[in-house]
C-alpha positions in Angstrom: 107.7 94.9 44.8 110.9 95.7 46.5 108.8 95.3 50.3 107.4 92.2 49.9 111.3 90.8 48.1 112.8 92.6 51.2 110.4 90.9 54.0 110.9 87.6 52.7 114.6 87.8 52.8 114.3 88.8 55.9 112.1 85.9 56.9 113.6 83.4 54.8 116.9 81.7 56.9 120.0 81.2 55.3 120.9 77.4 55.1 124.1 75.6 55.4 124.4 72.5 52.8 123.7 70.4 55.6 120.4 71.9 56.4 119.5 72.0 53.0 119.9 68.2 52.2 116.6 68.0 54.8 114.9 70.5 52.0 115.9 68.2 49.5 116.7 64.1 48.4 120.7 65.3 48.6 123.1 64.8 50.2 125.8 67.9 50.7 128.4 66.3 47.9 125.8 66.5 45.8 125.0 70.1 46.7 128.7 70.9 45.9 128.6 69.6 42.7 125.6 71.9 42.2 127.6 74.8 43.2 130.3 74.0 41.2 127.5 74.0 38.4 125.9 77.6 39.1 123.4 76.7 42.1 122.5 79.5 43.7 124.2 80.3 47.1 125.8 83.4 49.1 129.4 83.6 51.5 128.3 83.8 55.5 131.2 84.2 57.8 133.1 81.8 55.4 130.6 79.5 54.9 128.6 78.7 52.4 124.6 79.2 52.9 121.4 78.9 50.6 117.6 79.8 50.4 115.1 77.2 49.4 113.5 80.1 47.6 116.5 80.4 45.3 117.3 77.2 44.9 114.2 75.3 43.9 113.7 76.7 41.1 117.5 76.2 40.0 117.5 72.6 40.9 114.0 72.2 38.9 115.5 74.4 35.5 119.3 72.5 35.4 116.9 68.8 36.0 118.1 67.9 39.1 114.4 68.1 40.7 111.1 67.4 38.8 108.1 70.1 39.9 104.9 67.9 40.2 101.4 69.8 40.4 101.5 73.4 41.6 101.7 75.8 39.3 104.9 74.7 37.6 103.5 72.2 35.8 
């Protein structure tokens, strides 16, 4: 299972706040508030960056995003 995790980690890009807004219906300021609430993020060369695979479950868990359909119902 560790190999799968490493492959996903390599294949999934790090996104900036602005890039993250293209995946979720929220602005940069909302993302900054979510980071203050503990949304998963890292720092890369001083910039805050995100992975969609970490952010999406956090948003659902904290009521910022509603899951409709799929296996999360």
